[in-house]
N, C-alpha and C positions, 0 to 999 in steps of 0.2 A: 435141622434144628425139626423139634418138634412141630406143631399144633400145637401141643400144652404150652407152651416156649414163645412163641407169637404173640408181637406184643399186644396188648386187649385195643393199644386205641391207630393200629391200623382203618388207614378210610381211603376208599384209593383216591386214588388227587384228578382233577383234572380232567372233565373227557378230553381225546384227544382227534387228531382231527382224519375223520372215518369221512372214506363212498365209495358207493358200489359200482360197477360198470356190466352188461350184458358181455358176455366174451362164448357164441354162437347159442349153446344148449347150459348154461351155464354163467356163475358171476363170478366175478373178482372184489374180496373186499379188497382197499385200501384202506392201509393204519398205516396211521407217522406218527413217528414221534424223535421230541432231539434228547439227545444221551448232554449233560458234563461232562462225557467220558472216550479216552479214543478207539477211534473204528481198529486199532490193531484188537481194548478190551471186550471191545460188542462179540467181534470176532469170538476169538471165544469164548466169552460165554455160547453162541450161536452155537457152537460147531462143539466145545468140549466134552466128551460122555461127562466126565468129575464135573463141570459146572452146568449142564442141562441141565439135572438132579432138585437141580437147587431154585431156579426157577420156572420154567419150561413144565406143558402140560402134560410132553413125553421126556423121555431117558434115548439114547444112540449104542443100538451094538457096537458105535468105533467110532473117530474124530469122521465130524460131515466135513473136510478140510479137503476130501480132496473125492474122485469125482468117483463113480462103482450104487453099490444096493447097499442098503443098511437094512437091520427091525429097529424101526422106531414104539417102542410102547409107553402105548396111549395109560397115564396112569390116574387114577380114579379111589383112593384113602387102601383098600387093601387089593384090590381088585384090579389088571393087571390085564392089555388088552396088541398084545401084534401084530401090528402094522406090517407089509411091504412097505421099502421107503428105497427111494435114488434122487442117487445125488447129480445132479445133472446141468450143472455150470458151479463153480469155486474161484472164482478169481481175488484169491485173498486179500485187503479187510476189503475189501468192495461189494463182493455180488455173490449172493449162496441163495442155487433155484436146488430143490430134492421135491417128492413126491415125501407124503403122507399121505397112505393107505391111495384113496382117492383124487386126495388133495393136495394140490401145486404152492408151493411152499418158495415164494420170492423173496427174498434180504436183497435189499439196497444202503448200505450202510456211504454214506458225505460227511465229507469231515469238515465242520462249519468253522465259524471263528470259536465259537463257544464251547466244541463242543466234536457233536455226532447227528448227523442227523440217519435214525434209521425209516428206511419206507418195507414196510412187507406187504405184499402184494400177496390173497392168501384167494385163489378159486377152487368154487364149491360147487355141490350140483342144482341148489334150491338157495335162490336169494330171500326165503324167511325166514333163515338160519345167518345172516351177514353177522342182527344188532348181533346177536349171543354169544358168538364167534370175534363179533366186536369185544365186551364184553371178559369173556374171558382172553383176547391178547390184552388187552391192557391191564387188569389185576399181574398175570404173567410182565406185564411193560417194567410193575412198577416196585413188582420183587426181581428182578433182574436188576432194576436203578439202586433200592438199596444193596445189592452182591459189590457188588459194585463199585457204589460208596461204601466198601470195609462192614457195612453193620447188615446181615443175612436176615431175615427176616422171614426165609423156608418157602417153598412152593405151598401159593392157597391156587392148588386145580383139584376141580373135576365138585366135586361134592360138597365138598369145604369151603368151595368157592362163597356159594348161600350163607357161611355166615360172617362176610368181610364187608357186605351192601354191592352182592354178585348182578339179581332181582334189580336194585336199581339203575346199578349198568344198562345191564338188558333195556328195561325202561325209557333209556334218557338214549340207547342208540338205533333203538324201536325210531322211538320219535324222530331223530335225525339222519335215518334214512330209509322212509319209509314205510320203516314193513311193523308190523301185531307182532305185540313182545311173546313167543312161545317161551312155555314156565317147562324145562325139560324133564322133573319131575312131573311132569302129564300127562309125556307123554310115551 
């Protein structure tokens, strides 16, 4: 779905549960989100190169459900940035861990009575970027939930996210995480 087909009524859902923890000289953002979908449906959304571009901020050169190198392509409008990836853990449908450039993404999928709890641990270099990262994942998870629910709205990533409430989310997550909001358009 293109941006022009996206429902203009899309607004981000309620804030997710987030926290940051130091990991040596790096920081880990932990983001927890409940989904009313099965672990296998969520696993497919996280690993299938046909589903990733419909909700995630990157595409993958291959299925991420197996160990080994992969190229992850960050998408921002027409701009594409290739980053090295490497899947270091793939225990379907519960644990996925892979590099995204210098970042490490550890996805944990737990079945609940009402569906699935997704816990993302995203390890980054700079604590200041945790709130903007949380805002981005928040929007991606909203889009993933719509996709899995059968009502895809298309990806909201990169500069396009500014049109759909990303700045407000960034400010709210900044307050929750105790960091100053960063405006990437000024960086």
